[in-house]
C-alpha positions as CSV (number, residue, x, y, z in Angstrom):
1,X,-10.3,-27.6,107.3
2,X,-10.1,-27.4,103.6
3,X,-12.6,-25.2,101.6
4,X,-14.2,-23.5,104.6
5,X,-15.1,-19.8,103.9
6,X,-15.7,-17.0,106.4
7,X,-17.9,-14.4,104.7
8,X,-18.7,-11.0,106.1
9,X,-22.3,-9.7,105.7
10,X,-22.4,-6.5,103.7
11,X,-24.2,-3.3,104.6
12,X,-26.7,-3.8,101.8
13,X,-27.7,-7.2,103.3
14,X,-28.9,-5.8,106.6
15,X,-32.0,-7.8,107.8
16,X,-31.9,-10.3,105.0
17,X,-33.1,-13.8,105.9
18,X,-30.3,-16.4,105.9
19,X,-31.9,-18.6,103.3
20,X,-32.3,-15.6,101.0
21,X,-28.6,-14.7,101.6
22,X,-27.6,-18.2,100.5
23,X,-29.9,-17.9,97.5
24,X,-28.1,-14.8,96.4
25,X,-24.6,-16.0,97.1
26,X,-25.0,-19.7,96.2
27,X,-28.0,-20.1,93.8
28,X,-27.1,-23.7,93.1
29,X,-27.5,-24.7,96.8
30,X,-30.7,-26.8,97.3
31,X,-32.9,-25.7,100.2
32,X,-32.9,-29.2,101.7
33,X,-29.2,-29.2,101.7
34,X,-29.1,-25.8,103.4
35,X,-31.4,-27.1,106.1
36,X,-29.2,-30.1,106.8
37,X,-26.1,-28.0,107.0
38,X,-27.8,-25.6,109.5
39,X,-29.2,-28.5,111.5
40,X,-25.8,-30.1,111.9
41,X,-24.1,-26.8,112.8
42,X,-21.9,-26.7,109.7
43,X,-23.2,-23.3,108.8
44,X,-22.9,-20.7,111.6
45,X,-23.2,-16.9,112.1
46,X,-20.6,-15.4,114.5
47,X,-19.9,-18.9,115.6
48,X,-23.4,-19.7,116.8
49,X,-26.1,-22.0,115.4
50,X,-28.9,-20.4,113.4
51,X,-32.0,-21.2,111.3
52,X,-33.2,-20.4,107.8
53,X,-35.3,-17.5,108.9
54,X,-32.5,-15.9,111.0
55,X,-31.9,-12.3,109.9
56,X,-28.3,-11.4,109.3
57,X,-26.8,-8.0,110.1
58,X,-23.8,-6.1,108.6
59,X,-20.4,-7.2,109.8
60,X,-21.6,-10.7,111.0
61,X,-19.4,-13.6,109.8
62,X,-21.1,-16.5,108.1
63,X,-19.2,-19.8,108.2
64,X,-19.7,-21.7,105.0
65,X,-18.5,-25.3,104.7
66,X,-17.4,-26.8,101.3
67,X,-20.6,-27.0,99.3
68,X,-19.4,-28.6,96.1
69,X,-20.5,-25.5,94.1
70,X,-18.9,-22.2,93.6
71,X,-20.3,-18.8,94.8
72,X,-22.7,-17.0,92.5
73,X,-24.2,-20.0,90.8
74,X,-21.2,-21.8,89.3
75,X,-22.0,-25.4,88.4
76,X,-20.3,-28.4,90.0
77,X,-17.1,-29.5,88.4
78,X,-17.2,-30.9,84.9
79,X,-14.9,-33.5,83.4
80,X,-13.1,-30.7,81.6
81,X,-12.4,-28.7,84.7
82,X,-11.3,-31.8,86.6
83,X,-8.6,-32.4,83.9
84,X,-7.4,-28.8,84.3
85,X,-7.1,-28.7,88.1
86,X,-4.7,-30.3,90.7
87,X,-5.8,-33.1,92.8
88,X,-6.0,-31.1,96.0
89,X,-8.2,-28.4,94.3
90,X,-10.5,-31.0,92.8
91,X,-10.9,-32.7,96.1
92,X,-11.6,-29.4,97.9
93,X,-14.3,-28.5,95.4
94,X,-16.0,-31.9,95.7
95,X,-16.0,-31.8,99.5
96,X,-19.4,-31.7,101.2
97,X,-18.6,-32.6,104.8
98,X,-15.5,-33.1,106.9
99,X,-14.5,-33.7,110.5
100,X,-11.4,-35.3,112.1
101,X,-12.5,-38.8,111.0
102,X,-14.5,-38.5,107.8
103,X,-14.6,-36.8,104.4
104,X,-17.8,-36.9,102.3
105,X,-17.5,-35.9,98.6
106,X,-19.9,-35.3,95.8
107,X,-18.2,-37.3,93.1
108,X,-18.8,-36.0,89.6
109,X,-20.0,-38.4,86.9
110,X,-17.2,-39.7,84.8
111,X,-14.6,-39.6,87.5
112,X,-13.5,-43.2,88.6
113,X,-13.3,-44.0,92.2
114,X,-10.4,-46.5,91.7
115,X,-7.8,-47.3,89.0
116,X,-8.3,-49.8,86.3
117,X,-7.7,-50.5,82.6
118,X,-7.6,-47.1,80.8
119,X,-8.1,-45.1,84.0
120,X,-5.5,-42.4,84.4
121,X,-7.1,-40.3,87.2
122,X,-9.3,-41.6,90.0
123,X,-10.3,-40.6,93.5
124,X,-8.1,-43.2,95.3
125,X,-5.0,-41.7,93.6
126,X,-6.1,-38.1,94.2
127,X,-6.3,-38.8,97.9
128,X,-2.5,-38.9,98.0
129,X,-2.6,-35.1,98.0
130,X,-4.4,-35.2,101.3
131,X,-2.1,-37.3,103.4
132,X,-2.0,-36.0,106.9
133,X,1.1,-35.0,109.0
134,X,1.5,-38.6,110.1
135,X,1.6,-39.7,106.5
136,X,-1.9,-41.4,106.6
137,X,-3.7,-41.4,103.3
138,X,-7.5,-41.1,103.5
139,X,-9.1,-44.5,102.7
140,X,-12.1,-45.5,100.5
141,X,-14.8,-47.4,102.4
142,X,-17.3,-48.0,99.5
143,X,-17.5,-47.5,95.7
144,X,-19.6,-45.7,93.1
145,X,-19.6,-46.7,89.4
146,X,-17.5,-44.3,87.3
147,X,-20.5,-42.7,85.6
148,X,-22.6,-42.6,88.8
149,X,-22.3,-39.3,90.6
150,X,-22.9,-38.3,94.2
151,X,-22.1,-39.0,97.8
152,X,-18.8,-40.8,98.4
153,X,-17.6,-41.5,102.0
154,X,-13.9,-41.6,102.8
155,X,-12.3,-42.4,106.1
156,X,-9.4,-40.1,107.3
157,X,-7.9,-42.8,109.7
158,X,-7.4,-46.5,109.8
159,X,-9.8,-47.0,112.7
160,X,-12.5,-44.8,111.1
161,X,-12.1,-47.0,107.9
162,X,-12.8,-50.1,110.0
163,X,-15.9,-48.7,111.6
164,X,-17.3,-47.3,108.4
165,X,-16.7,-50.4,106.4
166,X,-18.4,-52.4,109.1
167,X,-21.4,-50.1,108.9
168,X,-21.8,-50.8,105.2
169,X,-21.3,-54.5,105.7
170,X,-23.8,-54.7,108.5
171,X,-26.3,-52.6,106.5
172,X,-26.4,-49.9,109.1
173,X,-26.2,-47.3,106.4
174,X,-29.1,-45.6,104.5
175,X,-28.3,-44.8,100.8
176,X,-30.7,-42.9,98.6
177,X,-30.2,-42.7,94.8
178,X,-32.1,-40.7,92.2
179,X,-32.6,-42.0,88.7
180,X,-34.3,-40.9,85.5
181,X,-35.7,-44.0,83.8
182,X,-37.6,-45.0,80.7
183,X,-41.3,-45.6,81.3
184,X,-43.1,-45.8,84.6
185,X,-43.2,-48.8,86.9
186,X,-46.5,-50.5,87.3
187,X,-46.6,-50.0,91.0
188,X,-45.8,-46.5,92.4
189,X,-43.5,-48.0,95.0
190,X,-42.3,-51.5,95.8
191,X,-39.4,-53.9,96.5
192,X,-37.2,-55.5,93.9
193,X,-35.8,-58.8,95.1
194,X,-33.6,-61.0,92.8
195,X,-30.5,-63.1,92.6
196,X,-27.6,-61.5,90.6
197,X,-24.7,-63.2,88.9
198,X,-21.6,-61.5,87.6
199,X,-20.3,-62.7,84.2
200,X,-17.7,-61.6,81.7
201,X,-18.8,-60.2,78.4
202,X,-17.0,-58.6,75.3
203,X,-18.1,-55.2,76.8
204,X,-16.8,-56.0,80.2
205,X,-18.2,-57.5,83.3
206,X,-22.0,-57.3,83.6
207,X,-24.6,-58.6,86.1
208,X,-27.6,-60.7,85.1
209,X,-30.7,-61.9,86.9
210,X,-30.0,-65.4,88.1
211,X,-31.9,-68.2,89.7
212,X,-31.7,-69.0,93.4
213,X,-29.0,-71.7,93.9
214,X,-26.9,-70.8,90.7
215,X,-23.2,-71.0,91.6
216,X,-21.9,-67.5,92.5
217,X,-25.4,-65.8,92.6
218,X,-26.0,-63.2,95.3
219,X,-29.3,-62.0,96.7
220,X,-30.0,-58.3,96.0
221,X,-32.8,-56.1,97.3
222,X,-33.8,-52.6,96.2
223,X,-36.7,-50.4,97.4
224,X,-38.1,-47.9,95.0
225,X,-40.8,-45.3,94.6
226,X,-41.9,-43.0,91.8
227,X,-41.3,-39.3,92.7
228,X,-42.6,-37.7,89.5
229,X,-43.2,-38.7,85.9
230,X,-43.3,-37.1,82.5
231,X,-46.4,-38.8,81.0
232,X,-45.6,-42.4,80.3
233,X,-42.3,-41.8,78.7
234,X,-40.0,-41.1,81.7
235,X,-40.1,-41.1,85.4
236,X,-38.0,-40.0,88.4
237,X,-37.3,-42.9,90.8
238,X,-35.9,-42.7,94.3
239,X,-34.0,-45.9,94.9
240,X,-32.8,-47.3,98.3
241,X,-30.6,-50.4,97.9
242,X,-30.8,-52.8,100.8
243,X,-27.7,-54.7,99.6
244,X,-24.6,-53.6,97.7
245,X,-24.1,-55.6,94.6
246,X,-22.3,-54.5,91.5
247,X,-24.6,-52.5,89.1
248,X,-27.5,-53.5,91.4
249,X,-29.7,-50.5,90.8
250,X,-29.0,-50.5,87.0
251,X,-30.0,-54.2,86.6
252,X,-33.0,-53.9,89.0
253,X,-34.5,-50.9,87.1
254,X,-34.1,-52.8,83.9
255,X,-35.6,-55.9,85.5
256,X,-38.9,-54.0,86.1
257,X,-38.9,-52.6,82.5
258,X,-37.5,-49.2,83.4
259,X,-33.8,-48.9,82.5
260,X,-31.9,-45.9,83.5
261,X,-31.5,-43.2,80.8
262,X,-28.0,-43.1,79.4
263,X,-26.9,-46.6,80.7
264,X,-24.6,-48.1,78.1
265,X,-24.6,-51.6,79.6
266,X,-28.3,-52.3,80.5
267,X,-30.4,-49.9,78.4
268,X,-31.4,-51.7,75.2
269,X,-33.9,-49.5,73.4
270,X,-36.3,-50.7,70.7
271,X,-36.4,-49.2,67.3
272,X,-39.3,-46.8,68.3
273,X,-37.4,-45.3,71.2
274,X,-35.8,-41.8,70.9
275,X,-34.1,-39.9,73.6
276,X,-36.2,-36.7,74.3
277,X,-34.7,-33.6,73.0
278,X,-32.4,-31.7,75.3
279,X,-31.6,-34.7,77.5
280,X,-28.0,-35.9,77.3
281,X,-27.3,-39.6,76.6
282,X,-25.3,-40.0,79.9
283,X,-26.1,-42.2,82.9
284,X,-28.8,-40.5,84.9
285,X,-28.0,-42.2,88.3
286,X,-27.0,-40.1,91.3
287,X,-26.1,-41.1,94.9
288,X,-28.3,-38.3,96.5
289,X,-28.0,-39.0,100.2
290,X,-26.2,-41.0,102.7
291,X,-26.9,-41.6,106.5
292,X,-24.2,-43.5,108.2
293,X,-23.2,-43.9,111.9
294,X,-20.3,-41.8,112.8
295,X,-17.2,-43.9,113.5
296,X,-16.8,-42.3,117.0
297,X,-19.4,-43.7,119.4
298,X,-21.8,-41.1,120.8
299,X,-21.5,-38.8,117.8
300,X,-24.7,-39.9,116.1
301,X,-24.9,-40.1,112.4
302,X,-23.4,-38.3,109.4
303,X,-26.3,-37.2,107.1
304,X,-25.1,-35.7,103.8
305,X,-27.0,-34.8,100.6
306,X,-25.3,-34.2,97.2
307,X,-26.5,-31.7,94.6
308,X,-27.5,-33.2,91.2
309,X,-24.7,-33.2,88.5
310,X,-25.2,-30.7,85.6
311,X,-26.5,-33.2,83.1
312,X,-29.2,-34.4,85.5
313,X,-30.0,-31.0,86.6
314,X,-30.6,-30.0,83.0
315,X,-32.9,-33.0,82.6
316,X,-34.9,-32.2,85.7
317,X,-35.4,-28.6,84.5
318,X,-36.4,-29.7,81.0
319,X,-39.0,-32.1,82.5
320,X,-40.1,-29.5,85.1
321,X,-39.3,-31.9,88.0
322,X,-39.2,-30.1,91.4
323,X,-36.4,-31.4,93.6
324,X,-38.5,-30.6,96.7
325,X,-41.0,-33.3,95.6
326,X,-38.7,-36.0,97.1
327,X,-39.3,-34.6,100.6
328,X,-36.3,-36.5,102.1
329,X,-36.7,-37.4,105.7
């Protein structure tokens, strides 16, 4: 299994709580993600399941799965480090979860999922490096926009791809996104329900709000809630798409008057708007969590959370947003 570490507890760490041990060795690991990894048995001590308050002893071996972050606080991969590393190494660093049927990655912002005009490197092409002994290449089962970061599910076998694709199609999958948006919605939480139509523009394909019955229009539904806000200027939204239309979240947030910060297609600022100092003009949209039925019957669900990308983490720190505020179920 790629990227798994077996780390021995040092003498100086005798009696340390496990959550404190991870805080020392992996400062970038969110507490919520640690809890999920422990709950699913991906982190173990001497082969056994443990809890956050377990106290470790010298000589014990802590099994650490791929976390998408380096030890001692290194940030997730940037566009520059992606360019400098081989495909297999990049995939290993992005890996959050794996078993014999599924990979789940934390895709960095700026890395395309599939090829296209002007795209030289993308996840689909990189997966060639992880063909198995039978020659099978892992298969994509859903997509993320190039500038959207976060959880990306990939099937390791043809049958797993069929099952996972069906789960997305039948809406058996829970997807949670985090976004930083301009302004604050009038209602703290609600449902956005519209018809969307794809059309070609000089800047590439875009979606627009359409009327029911327009040829080619598709229904799109998004649930949202405000997690925190910075005055009336910016707010942190948790978004849960109920359908999977192109650019759905980007169009829907714009539709309610709260476009996503850094969105080059749908954010049209008035002459009085200025990006707050210290916040990068990059898309602030992150696929935070996915819950999907395992392709093998009887194995329950796969529940994976992805750490924020560096530019969004910087914004959260500047705005004093506390990631624990989301209280993911």
